[in-house]
Gaussian input, Z-matrix of N, CA and C with variables (Angstrom, degrees):
# hf/3-21g

backbone

0 1
 N
 C     1     B1
 C     2     B2     1     A1
 N     3     B3     2     A2     1     D1
 C     4     B4     3     A3     2     D2
 C     5     B5     4     A4     3     D3
 N     6     B6     5     A5     4     D4
 C     7     B7     6     A6     5     D5
 C     8     B8     7     A7     6     D6
 N     9     B9     8     A8     7     D7
 C    10    B10     9     A9     8     D8
 C    11    B11    10    A10     9     D9
 N    12    B12    11    A11    10    D10
 C    13    B13    12    A12    11    D11
 C    14    B14    13    A13    12    D12
 N    15    B15    14    A14    13    D13
 C    16    B16    15    A15    14    D14
 C    17    B17    16    A16    15    D15
 N    18    B18    17    A17    16    D16
 C    19    B19    18    A18    17    D17
 C    20    B20    19    A19    18    D18
 N    21    B21    20    A20    19    D19
 C    22    B22    21    A21    20    D20
 C    23    B23    22    A22    21    D21
 N    24    B24    23    A23    22    D22
 C    25    B25    24    A24    23    D23
 C    26    B26    25    A25    24    D24
 N    27    B27    26    A26    25    D25
 C    28    B28    27    A27    26    D26
 C    29    B29    28    A28    27    D27
 N    30    B30    29    A29    28    D28
 C    31    B31    30    A30    29    D29
 C    32    B32    31    A31    30    D30
 N    33    B33    32    A32    31    D31
 C    34    B34    33    A33    32    D32
 C    35    B35    34    A34    33    D33
 N    36    B36    35    A35    34    D34
 C    37    B37    36    A36    35    D35
 C    38    B38    37    A37    36    D36
 N    39    B39    38    A38    37    D37
 C    40    B40    39    A39    38    D38
 C    41    B41    40    A40    39    D39
 N    42    B42    41    A41    40    D40
 C    43    B43    42    A42    41    D41
 C    44    B44    43    A43    42    D42
 N    45    B45    44    A44    43    D43
 C    46    B46    45    A45    44    D44
 C    47    B47    46    A46    45    D45
 N    48    B48    47    A47    46    D46
 C    49    B49    48    A48    47    D47
 C    50    B50    49    A49    48    D48
 N    51    B51    50    A50    49    D49
 C    52    B52    51    A51    50    D50
 C    53    B53    52    A52    51    D51
 N    54    B54    53    A53    52    D52
 C    55    B55    54    A54    53    D53
 C    56    B56    55    A55    54    D54
 N    57    B57    56    A56    55    D55
 C    58    B58    57    A57    56    D56
 C    59    B59    58    A58    57    D57
 N    60    B60    59    A59    58    D58
 C    61    B61    60    A60    59    D59
 C    62    B62    61    A61    60    D60
 N    63    B63    62    A62    61    D61
 C    64    B64    63    A63    62    D62
 C    65    B65    64    A64    63    D63
 N    66    B66    65    A65    64    D64
 C    67    B67    66    A66    65    D65
 C    68    B68    67    A67    66    D66
 N    69    B69    68    A68    67    D67
 C    70    B70    69    A69    68    D68
 C    71    B71    70    A70    69    D69
 N    72    B72    71    A71    70    D70
 C    73    B73    72    A72    71    D71
 C    74    B74    73    A73    72    D72
 N    75    B75    74    A74    73    D73
 C    76    B76    75    A75    74    D74
 C    77    B77    76    A76    75    D75
 N    78    B78    77    A77    76    D76
 C    79    B79    78    A78    77    D77
 C    80    B80    79    A79    78    D78
 N    81    B81    80    A80    79    D79
 C    82    B82    81    A81    80    D80
 C    83    B83    82    A82    81    D81
 N    84    B84    83    A83    82    D82
 C    85    B85    84    A84    83    D83
 C    86    B86    85    A85    84    D84
 N    87    B87    86    A86    85    D85
 C    88    B88    87    A87    86    D86
 C    89    B89    88    A88    87    D87
 N    90    B90    89    A89    88    D88
 C    91    B91    90    A90    89    D89
 C    92    B92    91    A91    90    D90
 N    93    B93    92    A92    91    D91
 C    94    B94    93    A93    92    D92
 C    95    B95    94    A94    93    D93
 N    96    B96    95    A95    94    D94
 C    97    B97    96    A96    95    D95
 C    98    B98    97    A97    96    D96
 N    99    B99    98    A98    97    D97
 C   100   B100    99    A99    98    D98
 C   101   B101   100   A100    99    D99
 N   102   B102   101   A101   100   D100
 C   103   B103   102   A102   101   D101
 C   104   B104   103   A103   102   D102
 N   105   B105   104   A104   103   D103
 C   106   B106   105   A105   104   D104
 C   107   B107   106   A106   105   D105
 N   108   B108   107   A107   106   D106
 C   109   B109   108   A108   107   D107
 C   110   B110   109   A109   108   D108
 N   111   B111   110   A110   109   D109
 C   112   B112   111   A111   110   D110
 C   113   B113   112   A112   111   D111
 N   114   B114   113   A113   112   D112
 C   115   B115   114   A114   113   D113
 C   116   B116   115   A115   114   D114
 N   117   B117   116   A116   115   D115
 C   118   B118   117   A117   116   D116
 C   119   B119   118   A118   117   D117
 N   120   B120   119   A119   118   D118
 C   121   B121   120   A120   119   D119
 C   122   B122   121   A121   120   D120
 N   123   B123   122   A122   121   D121
 C   124   B124   123   A123   122   D122
 C   125   B125   124   A124   123   D123
 N   126   B126   125   A125   124   D124
 C   127   B127   126   A126   125   D125
 C   128   B128   127   A127   126   D126
 N   129   B129   128   A128   127   D127
 C   130   B130   129   A129   128   D128
 C   131   B131   130   A130   129   D129
 N   132   B132   131   A131   130   D130
 C   133   B133   132   A132   131   D131
 C   134   B134   133   A133   132   D132
 N   135   B135   134   A134   133   D133
 C   136   B136   135   A135   134   D134
 C   137   B137   136   A136   135   D135
 N   138   B138   137   A137   136   D136
 C   139   B139   138   A138   137   D137
 C   140   B140   139   A139   138   D138
 N   141   B141   140   A140   139   D139
 C   142   B142   141   A141   140   D140
 C   143   B143   142   A142   141   D141
 N   144   B144   143   A143   142   D142
 C   145   B145   144   A144   143   D143
 C   146   B146   145   A145   144   D144
 N   147   B147   146   A146   145   D145
 C   148   B148   147   A147   146   D146
 C   149   B149   148   A148   147   D147
 N   150   B150   149   A149   148   D148
 C   151   B151   150   A150   149   D149
 C   152   B152   151   A151   150   D150
 N   153   B153   152   A152   151   D151
 C   154   B154   153   A153   152   D152
 C   155   B155   154   A154   153   D153
 N   156   B156   155   A155   154   D154
 C   157   B157   156   A156   155   D155
 C   158   B158   157   A157   156   D156
 N   159   B159   158   A158   157   D157
 C   160   B160   159   A159   158   D158
 C   161   B161   160   A160   159   D159
 N   162   B162   161   A161   160   D160
 C   163   B163   162   A162   161   D161
 C   164   B164   163   A163   162   D162
 N   165   B165   164   A164   163   D163
 C   166   B166   165   A165   164   D164
 C   167   B167   166   A166   165   D165
 N   168   B168   167   A167   166   D166
 C   169   B169   168   A168   167   D167
 C   170   B170   169   A169   168   D168
 N   171   B171   170   A170   169   D169
 C   172   B172   171   A171   170   D170
 C   173   B173   172   A172   171   D171
 N   174   B174   173   A173   172   D172
 C   175   B175   174   A174   173   D173
 C   176   B176   175   A175   174   D174
 N   177   B177   176   A176   175   D175
 C   178   B178   177   A177   176   D176
 C   179   B179   178   A178   177   D177
 N   180   B180   179   A179   178   D178
 C   181   B181   180   A180   179   D179
 C   182   B182   181   A181   180   D180
 N   183   B183   182   A182   181   D181
 C   184   B184   183   A183   182   D182
 C   185   B185   184   A184   183   D183
 N   186   B186   185   A185   184   D184
 C   187   B187   186   A186   185   D185
 C   188   B188   187   A187   186   D186
 N   189   B189   188   A188   187   D187
 C   190   B190   189   A189   188   D188
 C   191   B191   190   A190   189   D189
 N   192   B192   191   A191   190   D190
 C   193   B193   192   A192   191   D191
 C   194   B194   193   A193   192   D192
 N   195   B195   194   A194   193   D193
 C   196   B196   195   A195   194   D194
 C   197   B197   196   A196   195   D195
 N   198   B198   197   A197   196   D196
 C   199   B199   198   A198   197   D197
 C   200   B200   199   A199   198   D198
 N   201   B201   200   A200   199   D199
 C   202   B202   201   A201   200   D200
 C   203   B203   202   A202   201   D201
 N   204   B204   203   A203   202   D202
 C   205   B205   204   A204   203   D203
 C   206   B206   205   A205   204   D204
 N   207   B207   206   A206   205   D205
 C   208   B208   207   A207   206   D206
 C   209   B209   208   A208   207   D207
 N   210   B210   209   A209   208   D208
 C   211   B211   210   A210   209   D209
 C   212   B212   211   A211   210   D210
 N   213   B213   212   A212   211   D211
 C   214   B214   213   A213   212   D212
 C   215   B215   214   A214   213   D213
 N   216   B216   215   A215   214   D214
 C   217   B217   216   A216   215   D215
 C   218   B218   217   A217   216   D216
 N   219   B219   218   A218   217   D217
 C   220   B220   219   A219   218   D218
 C   221   B221   220   A220   219   D219
 N   222   B222   221   A221   220   D220
 C   223   B223   222   A222   221   D221
 C   224   B224   223   A223   222   D222
 N   225   B225   224   A224   223   D223
 C   226   B226   225   A225   224   D224
 C   227   B227   226   A226   225   D225
 N   228   B228   227   A227   226   D226
 C   229   B229   228   A228   227   D227
 C   230   B230   229   A229   228   D228
 N   231   B231   230   A230   229   D229
 C   232   B232   231   A231   230   D230
 C   233   B233   232   A232   231   D231
 N   234   B234   233   A233   232   D232
 C   235   B235   234   A234   233   D233
 C   236   B236   235   A235   234   D234
 N   237   B237   236   A236   235   D235
 C   238   B238   237   A237   236   D236
 C   239   B239   238   A238   237   D237
 N   240   B240   239   A239   238   D238
 C   241   B241   240   A240   239   D239
 C   242   B242   241   A241   240   D240
 N   243   B243   242   A242   241   D241
 C   244   B244   243   A243   242   D242
 C   245   B245   244   A244   243   D243
 N   246   B246   245   A245   244   D244
 C   247   B247   246   A246   245   D245
 C   248   B248   247   A247   246   D246
 N   249   B249   248   A248   247   D247
 C   250   B250   249   A249   248   D248
 C   251   B251   250   A250   249   D249
 N   252   B252   251   A251   250   D250
 C   253   B253   252   A252   251   D251
 C   254   B254   253   A253   252   D252
 N   255   B255   254   A254   253   D253
 C   256   B256   255   A255   254   D254
 C   257   B257   256   A256   255   D255
 N   258   B258   257   A257   256   D256
 C   259   B259   258   A258   257   D257
 C   260   B260   259   A259   258   D258
 N   261   B261   260   A260   259   D259
 C   262   B262   261   A261   260   D260
 C   263   B263   262   A262   261   D261
 N   264   B264   263   A263   262   D262
 C   265   B265   264   A264   263   D263
 C   266   B266   265   A265   264   D264
 N   267   B267   266   A266   265   D265
 C   268   B268   267   A267   266   D266
 C   269   B269   268   A268   267   D267
 N   270   B270   269   A269   268   D268
 C   271   B271   270   A270   269   D269
 C   272   B272   271   A271   270   D270
 N   273   B273   272   A272   271   D271
 C   274   B274   273   A273   272   D272
 C   275   B275   274   A274   273   D273
 N   276   B276   275   A275   274   D274
 C   277   B277   276   A276   275   D275
 C   278   B278   277   A277   276   D276
 N   279   B279   278   A278   277   D277
 C   280   B280   279   A279   278   D278
 C   281   B281   280   A280   279   D279
 N   282   B282   281   A281   280   D280
 C   283   B283   282   A282   281   D281
 C   284   B284   283   A283   282   D282

   B1=1.4422
   B2=1.5238
   B3=1.3349
   B4=1.4536
   B5=1.5192
   B6=1.3187
   B7=1.4601
   B8=1.5229
   B9=1.3172
   B10=1.4637
   B11=1.5384
   B12=1.3185
   B13=1.4621
   B14=1.5240
   B15=1.3046
   B16=1.4648
   B17=1.5288
   B18=1.3252
   B19=1.4622
   B20=1.5250
   B21=1.3255
   B22=1.4656
   B23=1.5257
   B24=1.3204
   B25=1.4666
   B26=1.5276
   B27=1.3111
   B28=1.4676
   B29=1.5178
   B30=1.3036
   B31=1.4640
   B32=1.5242
   B33=1.3231
   B34=1.4627
   B35=1.5244
   B36=1.3163
   B37=1.4605
   B38=1.5180
   B39=1.3062
   B40=1.4670
   B41=1.5259
   B42=1.3269
   B43=1.4662
   B44=1.5208
   B45=1.3228
   B46=1.4588
   B47=1.5284
   B48=1.3133
   B49=1.4607
   B50=1.5169
   B51=1.3121
   B52=1.4684
   B53=1.5239
   B54=1.3132
   B55=1.4576
   B56=1.5258
   B57=1.3155
   B58=1.4681
   B59=1.5154
   B60=1.3202
   B61=1.4631
   B62=1.5213
   B63=1.3075
   B64=1.4646
   B65=1.5171
   B66=1.3141
   B67=1.4591
   B68=1.5284
   B69=1.3107
   B70=1.4642
   B71=1.5243
   B72=1.3194
   B73=1.4600
   B74=1.5186
   B75=1.3116
   B76=1.4638
   B77=1.5252
   B78=1.3300
   B79=1.4595
   B80=1.5263
   B81=1.3182
   B82=1.4583
   B83=1.5280
   B84=1.3317
   B85=1.4643
   B86=1.5259
   B87=1.3159
   B88=1.4582
   B89=1.5239
   B90=1.3474
   B91=1.4660
   B92=1.5161
   B93=1.2895
   B94=1.4487
   B95=1.5179
   B96=1.3289
   B97=1.4573
   B98=1.5179
   B99=1.2946
   B100=1.4645
   B101=1.5236
   B102=1.3155
   B103=1.4506
   B104=1.5230
   B105=1.3173
   B106=1.4608
   B107=1.5323
   B108=1.3280
   B109=1.4655
   B110=1.5271
   B111=1.3184
   B112=1.4597
   B113=1.5202
   B114=1.3304
   B115=1.4657
   B116=1.5252
   B117=1.3083
   B118=1.4638
   B119=1.5168
   B120=1.3247
   B121=1.4656
   B122=1.5241
   B123=1.3220
   B124=1.4645
   B125=1.5285
   B126=1.3329
   B127=1.4611
   B128=1.5257
   B129=1.3205
   B130=1.4624
   B131=1.5262
   B132=1.3162
   B133=1.4642
   B134=1.5320
   B135=1.3313
   B136=1.4629
   B137=1.5285
   B138=1.3303
   B139=1.4588
   B140=1.5215
   B141=1.3188
   B142=1.4651
   B143=1.5260
   B144=1.3259
   B145=1.4579
   B146=1.5228
   B147=1.3299
   B148=1.4659
   B149=1.5248
   B150=1.3042
   B151=1.4632
   B152=1.5300
   B153=1.3300
   B154=1.4794
   B155=1.5264
   B156=1.3218
   B157=1.4595
   B158=1.5251
   B159=1.3236
   B160=1.4608
   B161=1.5229
   B162=1.3106
   B163=1.4664
   B164=1.5301
   B165=1.3206
   B166=1.4673
   B167=1.5252
   B168=1.3225
   B169=1.4596
   B170=1.5129
   B171=1.3251
   B172=1.4608
   B173=1.5236
   B174=1.3182
   B175=1.4658
   B176=1.5246
   B177=1.3305
   B178=1.4641
   B179=1.5291
   B180=1.3245
   B181=1.4613
   B182=1.5144
   B183=1.3242
   B184=1.4597
   B185=1.5178
   B186=1.3254
   B187=1.4665
   B188=1.5291
   B189=1.3209
   B190=1.4663
   B191=1.5184
   B192=1.3266
   B193=1.4593
   B194=1.5292
   B195=1.3210
   B196=1.4591
   B197=1.5281
   B198=1.3242
   B199=1.4628
   B200=1.5257
   B201=1.3369
   B202=1.4632
   B203=1.5246
   B204=1.3027
   B205=1.4563
   B206=1.5315
   B207=1.3196
   B208=1.4624
   B209=1.5248
   B210=1.3400
   B211=1.4631
   B212=1.5253
   B213=1.3337
   B214=1.4640
   B215=1.5201
   B216=1.3184
   B217=1.4629
   B218=1.5142
   B219=1.3159
   B220=1.4607
   B221=1.5241
   B222=1.3411
   B223=1.4635
   B224=1.5200
   B225=1.3157
   B226=1.4575
   B227=1.5259
   B228=1.3171
   B229=1.4631
   B230=1.5225
   B231=1.3221
   B232=1.4621
   B233=1.5221
   B234=1.3312
   B235=1.4592
   B236=1.5230
   B237=1.3041
   B238=1.4627
   B239=1.5274
   B240=1.3363
   B241=1.4603
   B242=1.5245
   B243=1.3246
   B244=1.4707
   B245=1.5229
   B246=1.2852
   B247=1.4555
   B248=1.5317
   B249=1.3260
   B250=1.4591
   B251=1.5134
   B252=1.3195
   B253=1.4513
   B254=1.5274
   B255=1.2939
   B256=1.4606
   B257=1.5189
   B258=1.2678
   B259=1.4548
   B260=1.5126
   B261=1.3362
   B262=1.4523
   B263=1.5189
   B264=1.3224
   B265=1.4523
   B266=1.5250
   B267=1.3029
   B268=1.4672
   B269=1.5188
   B270=1.3165
   B271=1.4621
   B272=1.5299
   B273=1.3133
   B274=1.4660
   B275=1.5285
   B276=1.3069
   B277=1.4686
   B278=1.5512
   B279=1.3052
   B280=1.4540
   B281=1.5183
   B282=1.2617
   B283=1.4574
   B284=1.4833
   A1=110.82
   A2=116.68
   A3=121.04
   A4=110.72
   A5=117.16
   A6=120.65
   A7=110.68
   A8=116.33
   A9=120.69
   A10=110.27
   A11=116.85
   A12=121.35
   A13=110.38
   A14=117.13
   A15=121.00
   A16=110.12
   A17=117.71
   A18=121.41
   A19=111.04
   A20=117.83
   A21=121.25
   A22=110.23
   A23=118.42
   A24=121.10
   A25=111.37
   A26=117.21
   A27=120.28
   A28=109.71
   A29=118.54
   A30=122.01
   A31=111.30
   A32=116.70
   A33=120.52
   A34=110.47
   A35=117.29
   A36=121.15
   A37=111.43
   A38=117.55
   A39=119.82
   A40=111.15
   A41=118.00
   A42=120.67
   A43=110.32
   A44=117.98
   A45=120.82
   A46=111.75
   A47=117.58
   A48=119.87
   A49=111.60
   A50=116.90
   A51=120.36
   A52=110.55
   A53=117.60
   A54=122.10
   A55=108.69
   A56=116.65
   A57=120.12
   A58=112.37
   A59=118.67
   A60=118.70
   A61=111.81
   A62=118.58
   A63=121.39
   A64=112.01
   A65=117.64
   A66=120.34
   A67=113.14
   A68=117.58
   A69=120.05
   A70=110.11
   A71=116.27
   A72=120.88
   A73=114.35
   A74=119.17
   A75=120.03
   A76=109.93
   A77=115.20
   A78=118.93
   A79=111.56
   A80=118.32
   A81=120.37
   A82=110.48
   A83=116.72
   A84=120.32
   A85=111.07
   A86=116.23
   A87=120.96
   A88=112.48
   A89=117.66
   A90=120.04
   A91=114.64
   A92=119.51
   A93=121.27
   A94=110.58
   A95=116.56
   A96=119.71
   A97=114.01
   A98=120.48
   A99=120.66
   A100=110.17
   A101=116.03
   A102=121.15
   A103=108.44
   A104=116.18
   A105=119.62
   A106=111.42
   A107=117.07
   A108=120.23
   A109=109.88
   A110=116.96
   A111=121.75
   A112=110.69
   A113=116.60
   A114=119.90
   A115=110.96
   A116=117.27
   A117=120.77
   A118=112.21
   A119=116.61
   A120=120.89
   A121=110.76
   A122=116.96
   A123=120.92
   A124=111.22
   A125=117.54
   A126=120.76
   A127=110.67
   A128=117.21
   A129=119.37
   A130=111.50
   A131=117.50
   A132=120.52
   A133=110.26
   A134=117.32
   A135=120.16
   A136=110.98
   A137=117.02
   A138=120.61
   A139=111.01
   A140=117.26
   A141=120.79
   A142=111.61
   A143=117.19
   A144=119.92
   A145=111.51
   A146=117.79
   A147=121.51
   A148=112.55
   A149=118.70
   A150=121.77
   A151=113.78
   A152=121.06
   A153=118.76
   A154=113.01
   A155=117.45
   A156=120.16
   A157=111.11
   A158=117.01
   A159=120.07
   A160=111.77
   A161=117.50
   A162=120.83
   A163=110.22
   A164=117.23
   A165=120.68
   A166=110.39
   A167=117.47
   A168=120.91
   A169=112.83
   A170=116.94
   A171=118.99
   A172=111.34
   A173=117.87
   A174=120.37
   A175=110.30
   A176=116.97
   A177=120.64
   A178=110.45
   A179=117.99
   A180=121.33
   A181=111.62
   A182=117.49
   A183=120.76
   A184=112.01
   A185=116.77
   A186=120.05
   A187=111.66
   A188=117.75
   A189=121.28
   A190=110.06
   A191=117.25
   A192=121.52
   A193=111.13
   A194=117.35
   A195=120.97
   A196=111.18
   A197=117.79
   A198=121.45
   A199=110.80
   A200=117.08
   A201=120.19
   A202=111.57
   A203=116.54
   A204=120.81
   A205=110.29
   A206=116.94
   A207=120.50
   A208=111.00
   A209=117.32
   A210=120.04
   A211=111.15
   A212=117.33
   A213=120.31
   A214=110.80
   A215=117.20
   A216=120.45
   A217=111.39
   A218=118.07
   A219=121.74
   A220=110.93
   A221=117.46
   A222=120.50
   A223=110.84
   A224=118.37
   A225=121.35
   A226=110.80
   A227=117.21
   A228=121.55
   A229=110.56
   A230=117.93
   A231=121.40
   A232=111.97
   A233=118.87
   A234=120.88
   A235=111.97
   A236=118.47
   A237=121.19
   A238=109.76
   A239=115.79
   A240=120.03
   A241=109.28
   A242=115.97
   A243=118.17
   A244=111.12
   A245=115.13
   A246=121.45
   A247=108.38
   A248=115.75
   A249=120.66
   A250=107.55
   A251=115.72
   A252=120.78
   A253=108.74
   A254=116.59
   A255=121.46
   A256=112.18
   A257=117.94
   A258=120.86
   A259=111.85
   A260=116.43
   A261=122.24
   A262=108.88
   A263=117.47
   A264=122.94
   A265=108.71
   A266=117.32
   A267=122.96
   A268=110.83
   A269=117.17
   A270=119.76
   A271=112.17
   A272=119.07
   A273=122.03
   A274=112.28
   A275=118.74
   A276=121.45
   A277=112.11
   A278=118.19
   A279=120.98
   A280=112.61
   A281=121.17
   A282=123.68
   A283=112.48
   D1=-40.64
   D2=179.55
   D3=-65.14
   D4=-38.15
   D5=178.68
   D6=-64.74
   D7=-37.06
   D8=-179.88
   D9=-65.78
   D10=-43.15
   D11=179.34
   D12=-64.51
   D13=-43.91
   D14=179.52
   D15=-64.26
   D16=-40.62
   D17=178.49
   D18=-62.80
   D19=-43.20
   D20=179.37
   D21=-64.67
   D22=-43.29
   D23=179.92
   D24=-64.30
   D25=-41.11
   D26=178.03
   D27=-66.44
   D28=-39.57
   D29=179.67
   D30=-63.92
   D31=-45.37
   D32=179.85
   D33=-64.67
   D34=-43.41
   D35=179.87
   D36=-63.28
   D37=-44.39
   D38=179.77
   D39=-67.57
   D40=-35.47
   D41=177.67
   D42=-65.21
   D43=-42.69
   D44=179.37
   D45=-67.88
   D46=-32.94
   D47=178.27
   D48=-72.41
   D49=-36.04
   D50=-178.42
   D51=-78.11
   D52=-46.63
   D53=-178.98
   D54=-97.08
   D55=89.14
   D56=-174.92
   D57=-70.75
   D58=-23.64
   D59=179.50
   D60=-69.04
   D61=-26.16
   D62=178.60
   D63=-77.25
   D64=-18.42
   D65=-177.42
   D66=-100.47
   D67=12.88
   D68=177.75
   D69=-70.15
   D70=157.46
   D71=-169.58
   D72=-76.78
   D73=-43.17
   D74=-172.85
   D75=-145.77
   D76=-179.70
   D77=-176.93
   D78=-70.59
   D79=-28.63
   D80=178.38
   D81=-68.60
   D82=-40.13
   D83=177.77
   D84=-70.62
   D85=-30.12
   D86=-174.52
   D87=-81.24
   D88=-42.89
   D89=-172.47
   D90=-113.57
   D91=-24.77
   D92=-176.43
   D93=115.64
   D94=-170.94
   D95=-173.04
   D96=-93.32
   D97=-20.12
   D98=-176.30
   D99=-120.66
   D100=74.07
   D101=-178.95
   D102=-142.15
   D103=155.30
   D104=-179.27
   D105=-66.95
   D106=-31.40
   D107=177.84
   D108=-65.62
   D109=-41.19
   D110=178.46
   D111=-64.55
   D112=-43.25
   D113=178.80
   D114=-63.43
   D115=-41.30
   D116=177.45
   D117=-64.56
   D118=-40.18
   D119=177.97
   D120=-63.32
   D121=-44.23
   D122=179.38
   D123=-64.91
   D124=-40.35
   D125=178.79
   D126=-65.10
   D127=-38.85
   D128=179.52
   D129=-67.85
   D130=-36.18
   D131=177.14
   D132=-65.45
   D133=-41.99
   D134=178.29
   D135=-64.61
   D136=-39.54
   D137=177.64
   D138=-62.70
   D139=-43.70
   D140=179.90
   D141=-67.06
   D142=-31.14
   D143=177.96
   D144=-74.67
   D145=-32.71
   D146=-176.22
   D147=-82.39
   D148=-22.72
   D149=-174.68
   D150=-59.04
   D151=-46.72
   D152=178.80
   D153=-62.12
   D154=-36.04
   D155=178.08
   D156=-66.28
   D157=-38.69
   D158=177.78
   D159=-66.29
   D160=-39.44
   D161=179.66
   D162=-66.09
   D163=-48.56
   D164=-179.65
   D165=-65.16
   D166=-39.58
   D167=178.25
   D168=-64.19
   D169=-39.31
   D170=179.06
   D171=-69.43
   D172=-36.50
   D173=176.16
   D174=-65.39
   D175=-44.83
   D176=178.96
   D177=-63.46
   D178=-41.43
   D179=177.78
   D180=-62.50
   D181=-40.93
   D182=177.55
   D183=-63.89
   D184=-40.52
   D185=178.12
   D186=-66.11
   D187=-40.36
   D188=177.90
   D189=-64.76
   D190=-42.94
   D191=177.96
   D192=-60.64
   D193=-44.33
   D194=-180.00
   D195=-66.39
   D196=-37.74
   D197=179.31
   D198=-65.12
   D199=-45.93
   D200=179.46
   D201=-65.54
   D202=-36.11
   D203=177.98
   D204=-65.89
   D205=-40.05
   D206=177.64
   D207=-65.69
   D208=-37.16
   D209=177.48
   D210=-63.57
   D211=-42.03
   D212=178.26
   D213=-63.18
   D214=-43.22
   D215=179.04
   D216=-64.73
   D217=-37.62
   D218=178.46
   D219=-66.09
   D220=-39.23
   D221=177.98
   D222=-65.42
   D223=-37.72
   D224=178.35
   D225=-64.96
   D226=-40.09
   D227=-179.46
   D228=-69.68
   D229=-39.45
   D230=-177.81
   D231=-71.64
   D232=-30.61
   D233=-179.32
   D234=-83.20
   D235=-13.11
   D236=178.08
   D237=-71.91
   D238=157.72
   D239=179.66
   D240=-67.25
   D241=140.62
   D242=179.47
   D243=-69.14
   D244=152.34
   D245=179.29
   D246=-79.68
   D247=132.59
   D248=-179.86
   D249=-85.49
   D250=124.50
   D251=178.82
   D252=-90.90
   D253=127.47
   D254=-178.72
   D255=-100.20
   D256=19.09
   D257=-179.76
   D258=-84.70
   D259=163.46
   D260=179.32
   D261=-89.82
   D262=130.75
   D263=178.44
   D264=-115.16
   D265=136.42
   D266=-177.52
   D267=-61.96
   D268=-43.87
   D269=-175.63
   D270=-71.63
   D271=-23.88
   D272=179.58
   D273=-84.34
   D274=-16.04
   D275=-172.99
   D276=-80.86
   D277=-21.79
   D278=178.93
   D279=83.48
   D280=8.36
   D281=178.88
   D282=-90.94

């Protein structure tokens, strides 16, 4: 098993050394500046950069929406007529 792993690693290393175009770093280095692969690579990088901002923004928007909704509900409750309590209170009885 160890010989098989060593053989595969040597094969991959020799292939990358011989075929230098396969060992280039990115699509811009591989194809140039005006290619569809380069445009796709750049678009994917922008998408990956924008995703955390979209997630945090949507969470913040949801929290703001919930806060404003709670404020509206609180205003409705406060403007309603108070409930009359018909219970007996010691301090109101005069005893």
